[in-house]
C-alpha positions in Angstrom: -2.9 30.5 -51.5 -5.4 30.9 -48.7 -2.7 31.1 -46.0 -3.9 31.7 -42.5 -2.6 34.9 -40.8 -1.4 33.7 -37.4 0.5 35.2 -34.5 3.7 33.3 -35.1 5.7 31.8 -32.2 9.2 33.1 -33.0 12.5 31.7 -32.1 13.1 34.7 -29.8 9.8 33.9 -28.1 10.9 30.3 -27.5 14.3 31.5 -26.1 12.5 33.8 -23.7 10.2 31.0 -22.6 13.2 28.7 -22.1 15.0 31.3 -20.0 11.7 31.9 -18.1 11.4 28.2 -17.4 14.9 27.9 -16.0 14.4 31.1 -13.8 11.0 29.7 -12.6 12.6 26.4 -11.6 15.2 28.4 -9.6 12.6 30.5 -7.9 10.6 27.4 -7.0 13.7 25.7 -5.8 14.6 28.7 -3.6 11.1 28.9 -2.1 11.2 25.2 -1.3 14.4 25.5 0.6 12.6 27.4 3.3 9.6 25.1 3.3 9.1 21.5 4.4 10.1 19.3 1.6 7.8 16.3 0.8 9.4 13.0 1.4 10.7 11.5 -1.8 8.6 8.8 -3.3 10.4 5.5 -3.2 10.1 3.4 -6.3 9.7 -0.1 -5.1 8.9 -1.8 -8.5 11.7 -4.0 -9.7 10.5 -4.9 -13.2 8.5 -3.4 -15.9 5.8 -6.0 -15.5 5.2 -4.8 -12.0 5.0 -1.1 -12.9 1.3 -1.3 -13.6 0.7 0.1 -10.1 1.3 3.4 -11.9 0.1 5.7 -9.2 1.0 3.9 -6.0 3.0 6.0 -3.7 1.7 9.3 -2.4 2.5 11.8 0.3 -0.3 12.4 2.9 -2.8 14.5 1.2 -0.6 15.1 -1.8 -0.6 14.0 -5.5 0.1 10.4 -6.3 3.5 9.5 -7.7 2.9 8.5 -11.3 5.1 5.6 -12.4 5.8 5.2 -16.1 7.9 2.8 -18.3 8.5 5.1 -21.3 12.3 4.5 -20.9 11.9 0.7 -20.6 12.2 0.7 -16.9 9.8 1.9 -14.1 10.5 5.4 -12.9 8.6 8.5 -11.7 7.1 10.7 -14.3 8.8 13.6 -12.7 12.2 12.0 -13.3 11.8 11.4 -17.0 13.4 14.1 -19.1 10.8 14.1 -21.9 7.3 15.5 -22.6 4.8 12.9 -21.4 1.1 13.0 -20.6 -0.5 10.1 -18.7 -4.1 9.0 -18.2 -4.9 6.3 -15.6 -7.7 3.8 -15.3 -9.9 6.0 -13.1 -9.6 8.9 -15.4 -10.4 6.8 -18.4 -13.5 5.6 -16.6 -14.6 9.1 -15.7 -14.5 10.3 -19.3 -16.2 7.1 -20.5 -13.3 6.4 -22.8 -14.2 3.9 -25.5 -11.4 4.6 -28.0 -8.3 6.6 -28.6 -10.4 9.5 -29.8 -11.6 10.0 -26.2 -8.0 10.7 -25.0 -7.9 14.0 -26.8 -9.8 15.8 -24.0 -7.0 15.2 -21.5 -3.8 15.5 -23.7 -2.6 18.8 -25.0 -1.0 19.0 -28.5 -2.4 15.6 -29.5 -5.2 15.3 -32.0 -7.1 12.3 -33.3 -8.8 12.6 -36.7 -10.3 10.3 -39.3 -14.0 10.2 -38.6 -16.1 8.1 -36.1 -17.8 6.1 -38.8 -14.6 4.1 -39.6 -12.2 2.2 -37.3 -9.5 1.7 -40.0 -8.8 5.3 -40.9 -7.4 6.7 -37.7 -4.8 9.5 -37.8 -2.9 10.7 -34.7 -1.3 14.2 -34.8 1.3 15.2 -32.3 2.8 18.8 -32.4 1.2 19.2 -35.8 3.1 16.2 -37.2 1.6 12.9 -38.5 0.8 10.7 -41.5 -2.1 11.6 -43.7 -2.9 8.4 -45.5 -3.4 4.7 -44.7 -2.3 2.9 -47.8 0.0 -0.1 -47.2 3.0 1.6 -48.9 3.2 4.3 -46.2 4.3 4.0 -42.6 2.6 5.8 -39.7 4.3 8.7 -38.0 3.1 8.0 -34.4 3.8 4.6 -32.9 1.1 2.9 -30.9 1.9 -0.1 -28.7 0.1 -2.4 -26.4 2.2 -3.8 -23.5 5.4 -3.1 -25.4 4.2 -4.6 -28.7 4.2 -2.0 -31.6 1.2 -2.2 -33.9 2.5 -2.0 -37.5 -0.6 -0.6 -39.2 -2.7 2.4 -38.3 -5.9 0.4 -39.1 -5.2 -1.4 -35.8 -4.9 1.8 -33.6 -8.5 2.6 -32.8 -9.4 -0.2 -30.4 -11.7 -0.3 -27.4 -10.2 1.2 -24.2 -11.2 -1.7 -22.1 -9.3 -3.1 -19.1 -6.5 -0.5 -19.4 -4.2 0.4 -16.5 -2.8 3.6 -18.0 -1.9 5.3 -21.3 1.4 7.2 -21.8 1.6 9.7 -24.6 5.1 10.7 -25.5 5.6 13.8 -27.7 8.5 14.3 -30.0 10.7 11.7 -31.8 11.1 8.5 -29.7 13.0 6.3 -32.0 15.9 5.5 -29.6 13.8 3.4 -27.2 10.3 3.2 -28.7 11.5 2.1 -32.2 10.3 2.6 -35.7 7.4 4.9 -36.8 7.7 7.2 -33.8 9.0 10.3 -35.6 6.2 12.5 -34.1 5.8 10.6 -30.9 4.4 7.4 -29.3 1.4 6.2 -27.4 1.9 3.3 -25.0 -1.1 1.4 -23.8 -0.6 -0.7 -20.7 -3.2 -3.2 -19.8 -4.1 -4.4 -16.3 -2.4 -7.7 -15.5 -3.5 -10.4 -13.1 -1.7 -10.1 -9.7 -2.8 -13.3 -8.0 -6.0 -11.9 -6.4 -9.3 -13.6 -7.0 -12.1 -11.4 -8.2 -13.5 -9.5 -11.1 -16.4 -7.3 -12.1 -19.3 -7.1 -14.5 -20.2 -3.7 -16.0 -23.3 -2.8 -18.0 -24.1 0.4 -19.8 -27.0 1.9 -21.8 -27.0 5.1 -23.6 -28.7 7.1 -26.4 -28.7 5.8 -29.9 -29.5 2.5 -28.2 -26.0 2.1 -27.1 -25.5 -1.1 -25.1 -22.2 -2.2 -23.5 -21.1 -5.1 -21.4 -17.7 -5.5 -19.9 -16.5 -8.3 -17.6 -13.3 -9.5 -16.0 -12.5 -12.5 -13.9 -9.1 -13.4 -12.4 -7.6 -15.8 -9.9 -4.9 -18.4 -9.3 -4.6 -21.6 -11.4 -2.5 -23.8 -9.0 -2.1 -24.7 -5.4 1.2 -22.9 -5.1 -0.6 -19.7 -6.2 2.3 -18.7 -8.5 0.4 -19.1 -11.7 -2.6 -16.9 -12.2 -4.9 -15.7 -15.0 -7.3 -13.1 -16.1 -9.9 -13.0 -18.8 -11.6 -9.8 -20.0 -14.7 -9.7 -22.3 -16.3 -6.8 -24.1 -19.4 -6.3 -26.2 -20.6 -2.9 -27.6 -23.6 -2.3 -29.9 -25.0 1.0 -31.0 -27.6 2.1 -33.5 -26.8 4.6 -36.2 -26.1 8.3 -35.3 -27.0 9.3 -38.9 -29.3 8.1 -41.6 -29.1 7.1 -45.2 -32.0 9.2 -46.5 -32.1 7.0 -49.7 -33.6 4.0 -47.9 -33.8 5.1 -44.2 -31.1 2.8 -43.0 -29.1 3.6 -39.9 -25.5 4.7 -40.6 -22.5 4.8 -38.3 -23.7 1.8 -36.3 -21.3 -0.1 -34.2 -21.0 -3.8 -33.2 -17.8 -4.8 -31.3 -16.8 -7.9 -29.5 -13.4 -8.4 -27.8 -11.6 -10.7 -25.5 -8.2 -10.7 -23.7 -6.6 -13.6 -21.8 -3.5 -13.2 -19.7 -1.7 -15.9 -17.8 1.2 -15.0 -15.5 3.7 -17.4 -14.1 5.9 -16.5 -11.1 7.1 -20.1 -10.5 10.6 -18.8 -9.5 11.6 -15.7 -7.6 13.7 -14.5 -10.6 11.5 -15.3 -13.6 8.1 -14.0 -14.6 6.3 -15.1 -17.7 3.3 -13.2 -19.1 1.3 -14.8 -22.0 -1.3 -12.4 -23.6 -3.9 -13.3 -26.2 -6.3 -10.8 -27.5 -9.0 -10.8 -30.2 -11.3 -8.0 -31.5 -14.1 -8.0 -34.1 -15.8 -4.9 -35.4 -18.8 -4.5 -37.7 -19.9 -1.0 -38.7 -22.5 0.4 -41.2 -20.7 3.3 -42.7 -21.3 6.1 -45.2 -17.7 6.7 -46.1 -18.4 10.4 -45.7 -21.2 12.9 -46.2 -21.2 14.2 -49.8 -21.3 18.0 -49.7 -20.2 18.7 -53.3 -21.0 16.7 -56.4 -18.2 18.3 -58.3 -18.3 18.4 -62.1 -19.2 14.8 -62.3 -22.4 14.7 -60.3 -23.1 18.4 -59.7 -25.4 18.9 -62.7 -27.7 16.0 -61.6 -28.1 16.9 -58.0 -31.5 17.9 -56.6 -33.8 16.3 -59.2 -35.7 13.1 -59.3 -34.6 10.0 -61.1 -37.8 9.8 -63.1 -37.0 13.2 -64.7 -34.0 11.8 -66.6 -34.3 11.4 -70.3 -35.0 7.8 -71.3 -37.3 7.1 -68.4 -36.6 5.7 -65.0 -33.0 4.4 -64.9 -32.3 0.9 -63.6 -31.5 0.9 -59.9 -33.1 3.6 -57.8 -36.8 3.6 -57.4 -38.7 6.1 -59.4 -39.1 9.4 -57.5 -36.0 9.0 -55.3 -34.6 12.4 -54.4 -30.9 12.6 -55.4 -30.1 15.9 -53.7 -27.3 16.5 -51.3 -28.1 15.3 -47.7 -28.3 17.6 -44.7 -26.2 17.5 -41.6 -24.2 14.3 -41.2 -26.7 12.2 -43.1 -25.9 10.5 -46.4 -27.9 9.8 -49.5 -26.4 6.7 -51.2 -27.9 4.0 -53.3 -25.9 1.5 -51.3 -24.8 1.9 -47.7 -21.2 0.8 -46.8 -20.1 -1.9 -44.5 -16.9 -2.2 -42.6 -15.5 -5.3 -40.8 -12.3 -5.6 -38.9 -10.6 -8.5 -37.2 -7.5 -8.1 -35.0 -5.7 -10.9 -33.2 -2.5 -10.9 -31.1 -0.3 -13.2 -29.1 2.6 -12.0 -27.0 4.9 -13.7 -24.5 6.9 -11.5 -22.2 9.6 -13.0 -20.1 11.3 -10.9 -17.4 14.4 -12.4 -15.7 15.9 -10.7 -12.6 19.6 -11.4 -13.0 22.4 -11.1 -10.5 23.9 -7.6 -9.8 20.6 -6.0 -10.2 20.2 -6.4 -14.0 16.8 -7.3 -15.6 16.6 -9.2 -18.9 13.4 -8.8 -20.8 12.2 -10.7 -23.9 9.0 -9.8 -25.8 7.9 -12.2 -28.6 4.8 -11.2 -30.4 2.6 -12.0 -33.4 -0.3 -9.9 -34.6 -2.7 -9.8 -37.5 -5.2 -7.5 -39.1 -8.0 -8.0 -41.6 -10.0 -4.9 -42.4 -12.6 -4.8 -45.2 -14.9 -1.9 -46.3 -17.4 -1.9 -49.1 -19.0 1.4 -50.1 -20.7 3.4 -52.8 -17.8 5.0 -54.7 -19.9 7.8 -56.1 -21.4 8.5 -52.6 -24.7 9.5 -54.1 -28.2 8.1 -54.8 -27.1 7.2 -58.3 -26.1 3.6 -59.0 -22.9 4.2 -60.8 -19.8 3.1 -59.0 -19.5 0.5 -56.3 -16.4 -1.0 -54.7 -14.4 -2.2 -51.8 -11.1 -1.7 -50.0 -9.3 -4.4 -48.1 -6.2 -4.5 -45.9 -4.6 -7.7 -44.6 -1.5 -7.7 -42.4 0.6 -10.0 -40.3 3.6 -9.1 -38.2 6.2 -10.8 -36.0 8.4 -8.9 -33.6 11.1 -9.9 -31.1 12.7 -7.6 -28.6 15.5 -8.6 -26.2 16.9 -6.0 -23.8 18.8 -5.7 -20.6 18.5 -2.9 -18.1 20.2 -2.2 -14.8 22.7 -0.1 -12.8 26.3 -0.3 -14.0 27.3 1.5 -10.8 25.9 3.8 -8.1 26.0 6.7 -10.6 25.3 5.1 -14.0 22.5 3.1 -15.6 22.0 1.4 -18.9 19.2 0.0 -21.2 20.4 -1.9 -24.3 18.8 -4.3 -26.7 18.0 -5.9 -30.0 14.8 -5.6 -32.0 13.5 -7.5 -35.0 10.3 -6.8 -37.0 8.8 -8.5 -40.0 5.6 -7.5 -41.6 3.5 -8.4 -44.7 0.8 -5.9 -45.6 -1.5 -6.3 -48.5 -4.0 -3.6 -49.7 -6.5 -4.1 -52.4 -9.4 -2.2 -54.0 -11.9 -2.8 -56.7 -14.3 -0.4 -58.4 -17.2 -1.7 -60.5 -19.3 0.3 -62.9 -23.0 -0.2 -62.4 -25.7 0.0 -65.1 -27.0 3.4 -64.3 -23.8 5.1 -65.5 -25.1 4.3 -69.0 -27.9 6.8 -68.5 -25.4 9.6 -68.1 -22.6 8.6 -70.4 -24.0 6.2 -72.9 -21.1 3.9 -72.0 -22.2 0.4 -71.2 -21.0 -1.4 -68.1 -17.3 -2.4 -68.0 -15.0 -4.7 -66.1 -13.8 -3.5 -62.8 -10.8 -1.3 -61.9 -8.6 -3.5 -59.7 -5.6 -2.5 -57.6 -3.4 -4.6 -55.4 -0.3 -3.7 -53.4 1.7 -6.2 -51.3 4.5 -4.7 -49.2 7.0 -6.8 -47.2 9.1 -5.2 -44.5 12.0 -6.5 -42.5 13.9 -4.4 -40.0 16.6 -5.1 -37.5 17.8 -2.6 -34.8 20.4 -2.2 -32.1 19.4 0.3 -29.4 20.7 1.6 -26.1 20.6 4.4 -23.6 23.4 5.2 -21.1 22.7 7.5 -18.1 25.5 8.9 -15.9 25.3 11.2 -12.9 27.9 13.9 -13.5 27.1 15.3 -10.1 24.4 14.8 -7.4 22.1 17.1 -9.4 23.4 16.9 -13.0 22.6 13.8 -15.2 23.8 13.1 -18.8 21.8 10.6 -20.9 23.0 9.5 -24.3 21.2 7.0 -26.5 20.8 5.8 -30.1 19.1 3.3 -32.3 20.7 1.9 -35.4 18.1 0.3 -37.7 18.4 -1.5 -41.0 15.1 -1.7 -42.9 14.4 -3.7 -46.2 11.2 -3.2 -48.1 9.7 -4.7 -51.2 6.5 -4.0 -53.1 4.6 -5.9 -55.7 1.9 -3.5 -57.1 -0.6 -4.0 -59.8 -3.4 -1.8 -61.2 -5.7 -3.0 -63.9 -8.4 -0.7 -65.4 -11.0 -2.9 -67.0 -12.1 -0.3 -69.5 -11.0 3.1 -71.1 -13.8 4.7 -69.0 -11.4 4.7 -66.1 -9.8 7.9 -67.4 -6.4 8.7 -65.9 -5.9 5.3 -64.2 -3.0 3.6 -66.0 -2.3 -0.1 -66.1 0.7 -0.6 -63.8 2.8 -3.6 -62.9 5.6 -2.7 -60.5 8.1 -4.7 -58.5 10.4 -2.5 -56.5 12.5 -2.6 -53.3 14.9 -0.5 -51.3 17.1 -0.8 -48.2 18.0 1.9 -45.7 20.1 2.2 -42.6 19.4 5.0 -40.1 20.7 6.1 -36.8 18.3 7.9 -34.4 20.3 9.5 -31.5 19.1 11.2 -28.3 21.2 13.4 -25.9 19.7 14.8 -22.7 21.1 16.8 -19.9 19.0 16.9 -16.7 19.4 19.2 -13.7 17.7 18.4 -10.4 17.3 21.9 -9.0 15.7 20.6 -5.8 13.8 17.6 -4.5 10.7 18.6 -6.5 12.1 20.5 -9.4 13.7 18.9 -12.5 14.8 20.7 -15.6 16.2 19.2 -18.8 17.6 20.0 -22.3 17.0 17.3 -24.9 18.1 16.9 -28.5 16.8 13.9 -30.5 16.5 12.9 -34.1 13.6 10.9 -35.7 13.2 9.0 -38.9 10.5 7.4 -41.0 11.3 5.3 -44.0 10.2 6.0 -47.6 7.5 4.0 -49.4 5.1 4.0 -52.2 1.7 5.3 -53.2 0.0 1.9 -53.1 -3.7 2.8 -53.4 -5.8 3.6 -56.5 -3.5 6.1 -58.4 -3.5 8.2 -61.5 0.3 8.0 -61.6 3.0 6.4 -63.7 5.1 3.7 -62.1 8.1 6.0 -61.6 5.9 8.4 -59.6 4.8 5.9 -57.0 7.8 6.0 -54.7 8.7 8.7 -52.2 11.7 9.2 -49.9 12.2 8.9 -46.2 11.7 11.8 -43.9 13.6 13.0 -40.8 13.3 15.5 -38.0 15.5 17.0 -35.4 13.9 18.0 -32.1 15.2 20.6 -29.7 13.5 20.6 -26.3 13.8 22.4 -23.0 11.5 21.3 -20.2 10.9 21.5 -16.5 8.9 19.3 -14.1 7.8 20.7 -10.8 5.8 19.8 -7.7 5.1 22.4 -5.0 2.6 23.5 -2.3 3.4 20.4 -0.2 3.0 18.2 -3.2 -0.5 19.4 -3.9 0.5 21.0 -7.3 2.3 19.6 -10.3 3.2 21.5 -13.4 5.2 19.9 -16.2 6.1 22.0 -19.3 8.2 21.6 -22.5 9.3 24.2 -25.0 10.2 22.6 -28.4 11.4 23.3 -31.9 11.3 20.5 -34.5 13.0 20.8 -37.9 11.5 18.5 -40.5 13.3 17.5 -43.7 11.8 15.8 -46.8 8.4 15.7 -45.0 6.0 13.1 -46.5 2.7 15.0 -47.3 -0.6 14.0 -48.8 -1.7 16.5 -51.4 -4.3 16.7 -54.1 -2.7 17.6 -57.5 -4.2 18.2 -60.9 -2.4 16.0 -63.4 -3.5 16.3 -67.0 -6.7 18.0 -65.9 -7.6 15.2 -63.5 -7.4 15.4 -59.7 -5.3 12.9 -57.9 -4.2 12.4 -54.2 -0.6 11.3 -53.7 2.2 11.3 -51.1 5.2 13.4 -52.0 8.2 14.8 -50.1 7.2 18.4 -49.4 10.6 19.8 -48.5 11.1 21.4 -45.0 8.8 22.2 -42.2 9.1 23.6 -38.6 7.0 22.9 -35.6 7.7 25.0 -32.5 5.7 25.8 -29.4 5.1 25.0 -25.7 3.0 22.4 -24.0 2.0 22.3 -20.3 0.4 19.5 -18.2 -0.9 20.4 -14.8 -2.5 18.7 -11.8 -3.7 20.5 -8.6 -5.3 19.4 -5.4 -7.6 22.4 -4.7 -9.3 21.0 -1.6 -9.4 17.7 0.2 -12.1 16.5 -2.2 -11.5 18.6 -5.3 -8.7 18.3 -7.9 -8.0 19.8 -11.3 -6.1 18.3 -14.2 -5.5 19.4 -17.7 -3.1 20.9 -20.2 -2.5 23.7 -22.6 -0.4 23.8 -25.8 0.6 26.4 -28.3 2.1 25.3 -31.6 3.3 27.1 -34.8 3.6 24.3 -37.4 4.3 25.5 -40.9 6.0 24.6 -44.2 9.4 26.3 -44.7 9.8 25.1 -48.3 7.1 23.3 -50.3 7.5 23.7 -54.0 5.2 21.7 -56.3 3.1 22.2 -59.4 -0.5 22.1 -60.6 -0.9 21.1 -64.3 2.7 22.0 -65.0 2.5 25.4 -63.3 5.0 25.9 -60.4 3.4 26.8 -57.0 4.7 27.2 -53.4 3.0 26.4 -50.1 5.8 27.8 -48.0 4.3 29.5 -44.9 1.2 27.4 -44.9 0.0 25.7 -41.7 0.5 21.9 -41.5 -2.7 20.0 -41.6 -4.7 19.2 -38.4 -2.3 21.5 -36.4 -4.4 23.9 -34.3 -2.4 26.9 -33.1 -3.5 26.3 -29.5 -5.5 23.7 -27.5 -6.3 23.3 -23.9 -8.3 21.2 -21.4 -9.6 21.8 -17.9 -10.8 19.0 -15.8 -12.4 19.1 -12.4 -12.6 15.9 -10.4 -14.7 15.8 -7.2 -15.0 13.1 -4.5 -17.5 13.5 -1.7 -17.4 10.9 1.0 -20.7 10.2 2.8 -21.3 9.3 6.4 -22.5 5.8 5.4 -19.1 5.1 3.9 -20.3 5.4 0.4 -19.2 8.3 -1.8 -20.3 10.5 -4.7 -17.7 11.1 -7.5 -18.2 13.6 -10.3 -16.1 15.2 -13.1 -16.5 18.1 -15.5 -14.0 18.4 -18.4 -13.8 21.1 -21.1 -11.4 20.8 -24.0 -10.9 23.2 -26.9 -9.1 23.0 -30.3 -8.3 26.1 -32.3 -8.9 26.5 -36.1 -7.0 24.1 -38.3 -6.8 23.1 -42.0 -7.3 19.7 -43.6 -5.2 20.4 -46.8 -1.8 21.7 -47.5 -3.3 24.6 -49.6 -5.0 26.0 -46.4 -8.1 26.9 -48.4 -11.1 28.1 -46.6 -13.3 25.2 -47.8 -10.9 22.8 -45.9 -10.8 24.8 -42.7 -12.0 23.3 -39.4 -13.4 26.0 -37.2 -12.3 25.9 -33.6 -14.6 23.9 -31.2 -14.9 23.0 -27.6 -16.3 19.8 -26.0 -17.8 19.2 -22.6 -17.7 15.9 -20.8 -19.3 15.3 -17.4 -20.1 12.4 -15.1 -21.6 11.8 -11.6 -21.5 8.5 -9.8 -22.3 6.7 -6.6 -20.0 4.2 -5.0 -21.3 1.8 -2.4 -19.8 1.7 1.2 -17.7 -1.3 0.6 -17.0 -0.5 -3.1 -18.6 -3.7 -4.4 -21.0 -1.8 -6.7 -21.2 1.6 -8.3 -23.5 3.5 -10.8 -22.5 6.4 -13.0 -24.4 8.9 -15.2 -22.3 10.3 -18.0 -22.4 12.6 -20.9 -20.0 13.6 -23.7 -20.1 16.6 -26.1 -23.0 17.9 -23.9 -23.4 21.1 -26.0 -23.8 18.9 -29.1 -21.0 20.6 -31.0 -20.8 19.7 -34.7 -17.2 19.6 -35.8 -15.2 18.1 -38.7 -12.6 15.4 -38.3 -12.0 15.0 -42.0 -12.9 16.7 -45.4 -11.4 14.9 -48.4 -11.9 14.3 -52.1 -13.0 10.9 -53.4 -10.5 8.1 -54.4 -11.6 8.2 -58.0 -10.6 11.8 -58.7 -14.2 12.8 -59.6 -14.0 16.0 -57.6 -16.5 14.8 -55.0 -16.0 16.4 -51.5 -16.8 14.3 -48.4 -17.1 15.2 -44.8 -16.6 13.1 -41.6 -17.7 14.4 -38.2 -16.9 13.9 -34.6 -19.4 12.3 -32.3 -22.6 14.2 -31.4 -24.0 14.5 -27.9 -24.0 11.1 -26.2 -25.1 10.1 -22.7 -25.9 7.1 -20.7 -26.0 5.2 -17.4 -23.3 2.7 -16.3 -23.5 0.2 -13.5 -20.8 -2.1 -12.2 -20.6 -5.0 -9.7 -17.2 -6.0 -8.3 -16.6 -9.4 -6.7 
C-alpha cells in the first residue's frame, strides 16, 4: 500500500541509546569532578508570575540559566525531568517570528502544518502524533495555552507572536499538570508582563509582498504608591497576496491583522498579586482554500478548455473565453476567491497569594471566545458550480485553583482543581450555482446545510508530589483524574437529491468518561551540571463525533477515546565551564485506539472521516543543544529521529478489508534538525551589530495514512538570516531579515475536497520573504 522503506529505530537501538546516555552522564560527571564547577544558579523567583525573567541568572561568560514554569512553579530548565524546548523573546525577534509556524525552525520533533493561507486550520505534530481535523466534534492532541489559559479550539492556535516573553514546548503526554488535550505534548506561551517600569517601544517593518507591520507597547504605573501598573500592546499587520487567482487577477493569501493586549498588575500587598489580562485579535484573509491540482472524475474532463466551447453557448457566470485549466505553482483559478475572517477575545484574572510556610496559592479565572468564518468556492475551479461557507463559533470558561510549596526540606507538592466548560458550534452550507446545469442538466437546488453544536464540561483533580530519596535521587509521582461530559446536537439537510451520498441526519447524542493520567519520574543528579531521569506517563484524549459535512449514517459519526503510554529516558548536561548545554530524550510511545483521519470509499463515493485506527508506536531520540563558541558567537539548535508507524490498522474500502499496519504516521518525518548561529559584535562606539543564520531541515513525510506517493512531502530545508544594528544606548535598532532565502517550495497540506468529488488540493509554506525592521525604545 505504498509503504515507505525506512531504516527502523528498533527497541534494541533505543536500549543502546539509553545505556549510552547514562554512561555519557557518568563520564561527564567524572570529568567535572576534576574541573572547576560552575556556581549553581540560584532561583530567586518566588511565584510563577515573576518567572518571566526566564533567562536571568548566568555564570560569567557562560550560558544563561533558563527558568521555565512547565511544572506550575519556576525552576531551571536543567532541573525539569522532561523533554522541553524553549525560545525566548530575543530569539523570536531574530527569526522574525509572526506565528507558531515560525517556531518550527528552532524546535526538533515539532511540525506545524495546515497552510499559510488559513489561520483556522492549524495542526501541530509532536513526535509524529497530532489531530488531523478541525471539526467541532474532535479535540486537539496538542495543548496550546497563553499565560496558563488553555485554548479549547485549534482555530485559535495560530496567533501573532507579539509581545512574547518565551515559548515552552513540552514533548510527550502532559495531562498530569497541563490538563486536557495534551496527549502528544503542550506549547505554553508566556507573554511579557508589566513590572512597574515606565517605557515602551514602537516598531515598524516593511517587506516584500508589500508587507507592513506596526507594533507598539507602553507601560507604567497607575498610582502614587507605584503598586498598580499597566501595559498595553498593539499590533497591525497587512500584506498583499503571495499568489494570484488567474481567473480575475485578484491577490490571494493576503493578510490583514489587528491585535491588542492590556495587562494590569496590582501588588497592593506584599503577599497578593493580581494580573488582569484582556486580549483581542481580528484577522481578514483572502484565501484560495487550496490549489487545485487534480479535477478528479467530476471536473477532469472539462479542464483546459474555454467556457465558450461548451455546447449550448456561453454558460452563465464566467466571461466568455475564460481559461479553466489547472493553475500553475501556488496560484488558483477560481470563479470566486475565498475570504476568511477570525475574531478572538480573551479575559483572564490571575491571583497569586504567598501564604505562610512558603506555600503559594494561584487562581486563574478565564473566559475566551472564537468566531471564525470562511467562504470559498467549493469546486475550487473557474466553473460556477458550488459555493459555500464554513463557520465556527466557540466560547469557553475555565477556572484553575492550585497550591504549590515545600512540605519539608526534602519534599515538594503541586495540587489543584480545574473546571472547563465549552460550547463549540460548527456549521457549513453548500449552494449549487446555475452553471452546474450546463454539465448535468439539473437545475439549481436548495443548499446542503450542516450544523453541529458540541457542549463540553470537564472537572479535574490533579497533583504532583516530589520527594528527595537521597541528595542526588528524586522521585516524582503525579496524576490527574478528569471527568468529562459531552453532548452533540447535529443536523445535516441536503436540499436536493443532487447531493449524492449526503444523508439527512438529525442526531442528539452524549457520553461521559472518567480518566486518570498518571506520571512517575525518577531523577538522578549525577553532578552539579548533569541530571538524568526515567519517566513513564500516560495520556488521554476523549472521543467525539465526525461533525462536519459527512457521507455517513448517524451511527457512524461517533468515535472512541484514545490513549498513549510514554516511556522516556533523558539527560540534561552543562559542561565546558557552562559554555555548552546538551539535553536529550529517548522515548517510546505506545498508542491505543488512535483517532485518525482517513479517506474511505463508501458505496463508490469518497468520504473523509475520523476513525479509531488501532495501535501505533512512536519511538526515537531528540536533542537540544546550545554552545558558546567564542565570546561573541553562539550556536543553538536541535536534532530528532523518530520512527512513528501503525502497528495495527485494519479497515475497509468498499467492503474489501485492507490493512495499513507498518505505514508511517502522517506528517512524521523520520529525522529533522536545525542549526542556528547567533553573533554579537560590539563596536567601540558602544553600539553593536547582531546577526543570525539558521538552517532547518525536515525529512520526507506522508499526508495520508495510505502512504501513497501522490501524498508524499519531499524533504526540504529552510534558511533564515538577519543582521541588525543597535544604537549605543539601546534606544533604537534596525534589522534586515529574510526567511526561506532559497525560496524552497514545500507542501504543508494535500487533501481531498469536502464534497467527496475527488478534487485534490495543495497548500504550501511561505515563499522567500524579506524586509527591514526598525524600533525605537523609550
